[in-house]
N, C-alpha and C positions, 0 to 999 in steps of 0.2 A: 058057531056063527051067531047064535043068539047072544052069548056073553060078549062077543066082540062088539056087536051093535049096541049093547047096553053101555059099554065103556065109552064109545064115541058120543053117545047122548049125554054123558056125564063127564065133561072135561075137567071138572073140579077134582076128580079123583085120580087123573092121569099123573103119573110120576110123583104123586104125593104133593102137588103144588096147590096153593090156594088161588081162588079166582082173583083177578086184578093184578097179579104179579107180572113184572116184565122178565121174559126169559132171556133177553139179550144183555142184561146188566152184568158187568164183571163181578166176580165173587168178592174182590177186595174193595169195591166201591161202596161207601156207606149209603144208607137210604137218604133221600133228599126230603127233609122235613123242615121247611122254613118256619112253621109254627112252633117248632120246638128248638130253641137256641142251643140246647145241650148237644145237638148233633153237629154244631159248627165248631171246628177245631180252634178258630181264632176268637171265639166268643169269650168275653171277659165279664164276669158277673158284676165287677165293680162299675161297669158302664151304666148300669141301671141306677146306681147310687150317686153318680156324678151330677152336680148341680150346674145350672146355667150360670154364666159369669154375672157378677153383680154389676148394676148400673144405677145411675141417678134416675130419680123419678121424672125430672124435668130436663129439657135440653139446655144447651149452653146459653141461648138467647134469654130464656126464662130466668136463669140464674143471674144473668147480667141485669135484667130488669129488677129482680129482687134486691140485688146489691145497690142499684141506683136508688130505690125507694128507702133502703136503710140509711144510705148516705145523705138523704135529703135533710134530715134533722140537723146534723152537725154543720153542713154547708149553709143551711138557712140561719142557724144561730150566728155563724161567722158574718154572713152578709148583713143580717139585721143589726148586729152590734156595730158593724162598720158604718152603716147608713145612719144609725141613731147618733153615734158619737161625732162623726165628721160632718156629714151633710146637714143633719138637723141642727147641730151646734153652730155650724157656719151660717145657716139660714137665720138662726135666732140672733146671731151676732152681726148680721149684715149691716146694722146701723153703725157699727164701729169700724175701725181701720182694718182689723184682722179678720172680720167676718167674711167678706167676699173672697179674699185670697184662700181662706180655709175652705169655703164652699167649692171654689174652683179646683183645689187639690183633691177634695173628696169626689168630685165628678170624674176627674181623671183616673183616680183609683177605682171608681165604680166600673170604668171601662175594663180594667184588668180583671175584676171579679166576673164580669160578663164573659170575657175571653176564657176564663177558667171553666165557667159553666157550659160554654159551647163545646169545649174540649171534652168535658165529662159526658155531655149528651151525645157527642160524636162517638165516644168509645163504648158507652154502655147502651145507648138507645138507637144507635145507627142513624142519627139525625145529621144530615150534611147541610150546614149553614155557612154562607160566605161571611167573611170577616167584614165588619162595617168599615166605612172610609175613615182613615186615621185623621187626627187633627192636622190641618194644613201645616206643612213644614215651614212656610214663611212666618207663621205665628210663633214658632219655636226657635227660629234662627236668631242667633246672637247678632246684635247690631241692626236688626230689622227696624223699619220705621214704626214707631209706637212702642216698641220694646215690651215691657211688662204689661202695659195696658192692653196692647193687642192680644197677648196671650190670655190675659184675664177675661177679656170680653169673649174671645173665641171659646174658651172653656165653659163659661157660664151659659152660653147659648147653644151648647152642644146637645143635640137631641138624643144621640146615642147614650151619653152619660145619664141623662134624665130617665130614659127608659130602663137602663140598668138599675138605677135607684128604685124605680117602681117595682121591678122584678124582685129585687132583694127584700123589699119591704113586705110584699104580699106572700113571700115564700115561707115565713115562719109558721103561721097557722097550718099551711098546707104540709110543711115538713113534719109537724107534730102529728097531723092526721095520718099521713102515709106511713110514718114510722110505727105508730100504734097499730094500724090495721095490718101491716105486714108482720109485725112481731106476733100478734094474736093469731093470725092465720098460719104462721109457721107451726104452732102447737095444737090448735084446735080446729083448723079448717084446711088441713094439708091438701085434701083432694081438689079443692077449688082455688088453691093459692095461685096457680098459673093464670086462671081467668081474672082473678082480682088484680094481680100484678099487671097484666096487659091493660086492664081498664084504667088503672091509676097512671101508668106510664104514658098512655095515650093523652091523658090530661097534661102530663109533664111536657110531652112533645108539642102540644098546642101552645103552652106557655112560652116555651123556648122559641118557637117560630114567630110568635106574635110580638115578643118583647126583646129578643136578643138578635134577631136578624136585621139586616140593613133596612133603613127606613122604607125605601121604595126604589124604583128604577132610577130616580134622580141621583141617589148616592152611588149606585153602580156606574152611572154615566160619568159622575165626577171622577171616580177612580180611573175609568178608562181614559178620560181626557188628561188627567195628570200623568198617566203612563205615556200617552201619545205626545204630550208636551216634552217629556224627556227624550223621546225618539227624535222629535223635531230639532231639539237643541243639539243632540249628538250628530244628526245629519248635517246641520249647518256648520258645526265645528269641523266635521270631516271635509265638507266642501271647501272651507277656508284653507285647510291644510293642503288640499289638492291644488288649489289655485296657487298658493305660495310655492309648492313644489314645482309646478309647471313653469312658473315664472323664473324660479331659481335655476332649474335644470335646462330650460329651453331658451326663452328669449333673452334672459339676462346673460347666459353664457355666450350666446351668439353676439350680443352687443359688446361684451368685453373683448371677444376675438376681433370684432370689427374695429374697435378703438385701437387695439394693438397693431392691427394690419395697416390702418391709416397712419399711425405713428411711424411705422417702418417705411411706408411709402413716402412720407414727408422727408425722412432722412435721406432717401435714395433719389429724391426728385432731381437734384443737381448732378449727382455722381453717375447715376445709371437710370436715365429716363425710361428706358424700356422695362426694366425691372419694376420701377415705380408704377408704370401703367398697368403691368400685370397684377401688382398688389391691389391697385384701385379696382380693377375688374373683379378680383376675388372678394374684395370688401363689398362691392356692389351685389354680388351673389349672396353674401352673408346677410345683407340688408333685406333682400327679397325673402330669404328663408325666415328671418326674424319677424318680418311683417306677416308672413303666412302663419307662423306659430301664434302671433298675437291675435290674428283673426280667429284661428281655431279656439284659442282660449276664451275670447269674447263670445264666440258662438256657444261654448260650453257653459258660460255664465248665463247669458240670455241672448239668443240670436236676434239680430236686427230684423230679419225677415218675419219672425214671429210677431214682433212689436208692430211692424208696418202693415203686414198683409194677413196675419191670422194663421190659424191652424192648417188650413188647406195648403197654402203655399209653403209653410214651414215643413210640414210632413212630406210634401212632394220633394222638397230639397233634400231631406234626410233619405228618402227612398232612392233618390238618384245616386247617392253615394254607397248604397248597399251593393254587395257583390252578386246578388241574384235579382231577377226582375220582380218588382214590387208594384202591385196595383193599390192605389190610395183612393178611398171614398170617404168624404167628409160631408155629412148631412146635418149641418148645424146652421140655422138661419141667423142667429145672433151670436156674438162672441161672448164667451164666459168671462168671469173675473180673471185678471192677469195671473194671479197665483194658480188658479185651476188650469188655465191655459198652459202655463209653464210646466206644471206637473204632468199634464197630458203629453206635451211635446217630449219631455225627457224620458217618460215611460216608453213611448214608441221608439225613441232614438236608441235606448238601451236594448229594447227587445230586438230591434233590427240588427244591432251589433251582434247579439247572440245568434241570430239567424245566419249572419255572415261567417261567424267564427266556429260555431259548434253544430249547426243543424245538418249540413250537407244537403240542403234543400235545392230544388230547381226553381221553384216559384214561391212567392209569399204575397200576402194581402193584408191591408190595413183598413179597418172600417171604424169610423167615429160617428156617433149619432147621439141625439138627446132623447131620453125617455122620462117624461115628467120632470122631477127634480134631480135627475141623475144624468151624468155624462158618461156614456158607455164607450169603451175602446175594445176592439178585438183584433188581435194579430194572429194570423194563421200561416203556417208553412207546411210543405209536404216533405219535410226531412225525415231523419231516422227516428225521431221521437226519443222517449226515455228521459226527458228533462225532469229535474226535481228541484224543489226549493232549496235543498241542502247540497246541491250539486256543484257549488262553487262558481256559478255563472251569473251571480248578482240577483237572482230571483228573490232570495230572502230579503235583501235590502229594498227591492222594489215593493214587496209586500208590506214591509214596515213603514215605508214612506207613504204608501197609500193609506194604510191603517191610521197613520198620524193625522190625516185630514178627513177621517170618517169615510174612507174609501174601502174597496174590496179588491182582492187579487185572487183570481181562480186560474189554476194551471191544469190543463188536461193534455197529457203527453204520453200516450201508451207506447210501448216499444214497437218500432216500425212506423210510427207516425200515424196521422199528422199531429202536429203540436198546435194547440189552440190556447191562447192566453186571453182571458177576459178581465178587464179592469173597469171598476166603477168609481166615479168621483162625484161628490155632491155638486149640484149645479148652483152657481152663484152668478147673478147678472153682473155685467161690467158696470162699475160706477162712472159717474160723469167725469172724474179726473183721470181715469185710466185710459 
């Protein structure tokens, strides 16, 4: 008994096992020793000797900035030589016959150098700058009044060209400085080259924005107006073609049929008076239809009710022809200019046509009011919604026409409705002769 008690007090001696061993471990399972990789069958000693992948010390944008700084010197040399040869020579010879034309050509070429510099800054520095307004096309058009003198004067007073000349002139010393600093830093100041490149390219960005961007909001406004003028011209041409087509296919065809019918009735007047009377009745019906089509065409050009009684009566007349009930509210104390009034009328007219054809609405409303120097129009219906500017319902054309007169067109038409169209037009008071 004594020896048995002694063995239970000393478990380390039982069955020859050492303390800390797990008795339930299978005999064929190796010991788990994560600190000793030699016990892992998948361990490969070459993994300790494998190096991480090589990479550049700087990111992509930093290398772009370094490339831009290195390219400053050759680009500055090209620009300075161009300015010195063409522009300065033209300015020096301005007292002669060839001086001013040479200077004008140099300024036009300076515009192209500025365009190249903007593209370089866009690609390497990430600077997004709008292109300046081009020289007006009427000054370059052959046969334009003034001809060469107009082109010469327009080119000489071009502010964009002169700013590009200034940019190319001051870039030479800057290009030498940035090239030298970057090259030296590549070899002796590598750890701080990224900071140096960012500092120098920030100065480049400031130069590009100050001298190569459009002059001010006026230039951008001129570009917008030139684009809007093209829209107005295209719209007017499309309206003329529509009127010509309506006359040719509508009233003109009915008048030709009327003339033929009356001619046949004249021939049968003595032989068969009853047939002649029937032909005259048919011709009378054709005359009525032709008159109705002419009235509709005249209403499409400019309705008489709009000229005589204004927007309230004209829009009420349009609403009465809509296939759904339309409430019209016009809160305008005085009449706007005839052009603005006409655009507002045709905008509402086309929107109500869309309501009749595409919306599936039960009711609609039209509101017109003035807010400061803007004339606001809102047309709403409770239809199925889902209207889009590119949906083929004429919305895109309305937006272009309103934009051509400095107006706005906003469409809000979620699926399921309602559809709300808001249009804004600039307010111009009616003149004494309107």
